Phi, psi and omega in degrees: 000317180301317181297319180296319179297318180298319180294318179297315179299320178298321182294334182277348180283149171302145183303324183295340180253002186299143177233131177251129178217145180200131172253002174063024178288338176264014180100190180257108175276101186285349172282318179283328183231072181287160174283160184214123178212085182300134174078310186194161173208117181228087173113340178289150184215138174245137179207158172278133185236123178258010180270343179208146179201152173286317173220156182070216186239347187240152168214171175260130182249135176237119174260107183264129178273170181281152179082159185304315183285357172276008184280153173199142180221163167227151181178203188214153173261003181275081180241150178300153179278344178254228177299143181239128174242133180234133173231129176216140169271128189234138172230125181251142179275333181232150179289152173296142181251194176288341182286155180278125177220164173229143172238357169222132176229144184223114172304133188232104184293338179292336179271343182117178184297133175062026175252150187232149164263127189235145175240129181190229182208161172193153182056029176073011182232163175289143178201161170261152175221130178260116189296324188296326179232005178062023177291149178241152171230114005279176167301143181271050173265166177305321181289319179295317178299318180294335182277349177264204183211153172279158175260112179301155183247158171077002178212162184283131179241136177272112182248125181229148171209161182227129173246115182268154179294341179271003181100000179298140170233125176229148184216142177229141174238116184055039176085353181259128179296139178255109187301319182291344181251033180234132176214128181229137180303135177079359180250116181296137180218108184294344179260007183233026183300317180294317182293318187276001177288345180254152176263008180298131174247114186308136174225084188280151180243005177186162175229124184231136184249133181172228184206135175215128182240136180257008173229233180246006185296136171245157179195161170239128178240145171243146180228140180207160174049057181275136174227131175233120183201192185259005176212159183285136179254342180078187187265347188274337185270082184222323191295340183271356183291137182268000000 
């Protein structure tokens, strides 16, 4: 009953204020969270997993195969029309390597047709990648790499980010701001020269969680207690998600 009331209340909100949240305790609603594999999919798999969870008993598991066509994601197009805040608890089975990978991908109309804003890793650290010009945030210099963070493995991590209508990008890992994954208009950032060379302001049309490798890396990721909305919710508001 609580879940039904929450869904009705959500439906009554203006789209710009809409919030999507799911802890997958009622299973995997494939209408609300469809799979996504642009161009091809050879070997990637999405499933509901009751063997591990951040809260409750269920999480979403993504087994990503190696190479671009081994990619697979699940997600939603129900994103706010203004500022977008995303919070997800993430567990990775393997550490990020020097190879370029993504574990969140977002179609970005500001970049053009079939282009994505991607969050993943390279040089063993978390980073953003803009598909249209292959820019990274941070720059993959020794200083830029040091300004980001590694993604710990084998345990649940609270990953949050904010995409502002003015082009702002902010990121938090377990509640701590990551300087290398921050870019704000008019604010000089020595680790974001590549990112800030463009005037593109992300305008995403979906958020998808999964795995994409541009080399041979494989990995298994779990996702739980996802919230997508127009304001930050932080890491503590998770146990009540259905």
